[in-house]
C-alpha positions in Angstrom: 0.0 0.0 -0.1 3.0 2.3 -0.3 1.8 4.3 -3.1 -1.6 4.8 -1.4 0.2 6.0 1.7 2.3 8.3 -0.5 -1.0 9.9 -1.9 -2.6 10.2 1.6 0.6 12.0 2.7 0.3 14.4 -0.4 -3.4 14.9 0.4 -2.7 15.7 4.1 0.1 18.2 3.3 -1.9 19.8 0.5 0.8 18.8 -2.0 0.0 19.4 -5.7 1.6 15.9 -6.3 -1.5 14.4 -5.0 -3.2 12.6 -8.0 -6.6 13.9 -7.5 -8.6 17.0 -6.4 -7.4 18.4 -3.0 -10.9 19.9 -2.6 -12.5 16.4 -2.4 -12.4 13.8 0.2 -10.9 10.4 -0.1 -12.9 7.2 -0.6 -10.7 4.1 -0.4 -12.2 1.2 -2.1 -11.3 -2.4 -2.4 -11.6 -6.0 -1.2 -12.2 -6.8 2.5 -8.9 -7.1 4.4 -6.7 -5.0 2.0 -5.9 -2.3 4.6 -8.5 0.4 3.9 -9.6 1.0 7.5 -6.1 0.7 8.8 -5.0 3.4 6.6 -7.8 6.0 7.2 -7.9 5.2 10.9 -4.2 5.9 11.1 -4.8 9.1 9.1 -7.4 10.2 11.6 -5.3 9.3 14.6 -2.4 11.3 13.1 -4.6 14.3 12.2 -6.1 14.4 15.7 -2.8 14.0 17.5 -1.4 17.0 15.6 -4.5 19.0 16.3 -4.2 18.3 20.1 -0.4 18.5 20.4 0.0 21.8 18.7 -3.3 23.3 19.9 -4.1 24.0 16.3 -7.5 25.6 15.4 -8.6 22.6 13.3 -11.5 20.5 14.2 -11.1 16.8 15.3 -11.5 14.2 12.6 -14.4 11.9 13.7 -14.2 8.2 12.6 -17.4 6.1 12.5 -18.5 2.7 11.2 -21.3 3.3 8.9 -23.6 1.3 11.0 -22.7 3.2 14.2 -23.1 6.6 12.3 -26.5 5.7 11.1 -27.5 4.7 14.8 -26.2 8.2 15.8 -28.2 9.9 13.0 -31.4 8.1 14.1 -30.8 9.1 17.8 -29.8 12.8 17.1 -30.2 14.1 13.5 -28.3 14.1 10.3 -27.8 17.9 10.8 -25.6 17.2 13.8 -23.0 15.6 11.4 -23.3 18.0 8.5 -20.3 20.2 9.3 -18.0 18.0 11.4 -15.0 16.5 9.6 -15.8 12.8 9.1 -14.5 9.4 8.0 -17.2 6.9 7.3 -15.8 3.4 7.5 -17.4 0.4 5.7 -19.5 2.8 3.5 -22.4 1.0 2.0 -22.6 -1.9 4.6 -25.5 -0.2 6.7 -29.1 -0.8 6.1 -30.2 1.6 3.4 -33.6 2.3 4.8 -34.8 2.5 8.5 -38.3 2.4 10.0 -38.7 5.6 12.2 -42.1 5.6 13.9 -43.8 4.2 10.8 -41.9 6.3 8.4 -39.1 4.9 6.1 -36.0 7.0 6.2 -32.6 6.8 4.6 -30.3 8.4 7.2 -26.9 8.0 5.5 -28.3 9.2 2.1 -29.8 12.2 3.8 -26.4 12.9 5.5 -24.4 12.5 2.3 -26.9 14.9 0.5 -26.5 17.5 3.3 -22.7 17.2 3.4 -22.5 17.5 -0.5 -24.7 20.6 -0.3 -22.6 22.1 2.4 -19.3 21.2 0.6 -18.1 19.4 3.8 -14.9 17.2 3.3 -15.8 13.6 3.8 -13.6 10.5 3.7 -14.5 6.9 3.6 -13.8 3.3 3.1 -15.9 0.9 1.0 -15.9 -2.6 -0.6 -18.0 -1.3 -3.4 -17.5 0.6 -6.6 -19.2 3.7 -7.6 -21.7 2.0 -9.9 -22.8 -0.3 -7.0 -23.0 2.5 -4.6 -25.1 4.5 -7.3 -27.6 1.5 -7.8 -31.1 1.6 -6.5 -30.1 -1.2 -4.0 -27.6 1.2 -2.3 -28.0 5.0 -2.5 -29.5 5.6 -5.9 -28.5 7.7 -8.9 -28.9 11.1 -7.3 -26.5 10.4 -4.4 -24.2 8.3 -6.6 -23.9 11.5 -8.7 -23.1 13.5 -5.7 -20.4 11.0 -4.6 -18.4 11.8 -7.7 -18.3 15.5 -6.6 -17.4 14.5 -3.0 -14.6 11.8 -3.3 -11.4 11.0 -4.9 -11.9 7.3 -5.5 -8.7 5.4 -4.7 -8.7 1.6 -5.2 -6.4 -0.7 -3.0 -5.6 -3.8 -4.9 -4.8 -7.3 -3.4 -6.3 -9.9 -1.3 -7.0 -10.0 2.4 -3.8 -9.3 4.5 -5.6 -10.5 7.7 -3.7 -13.4 9.4 
């Protein structure tokens, strides 16, 4: 994953050598066990360590599994998470619809729409490609189209590295 780590470094340091758009977030995609979560979790820990260590005026980067984030959205509101820097791990693994007092809601779709409208930087990991995420079984075409404006899609290749 060395080339991916180098790209994350370029992104974090706002280096023009980054092979994407520095104004978009990063969505690491690939098979399970290839290191996506470890890379973005480490990125989050380093970011937050630097913020605390040097008392910088940057917000802390929140790291949520998609299922946990969906539960928090249901308990609070999607609006609570619109402006907070966020990494969504296992993007696409949560239930796409939720029963809320008899109403069917799409908590993560709503959050992605609000974050896209606000231009809030979002990062994530997923086992799925954009076409799958854009399908009706996942987030649908409208959210899929917004994902293209929100993320640099970086694919990690290889099989599971878990032992």
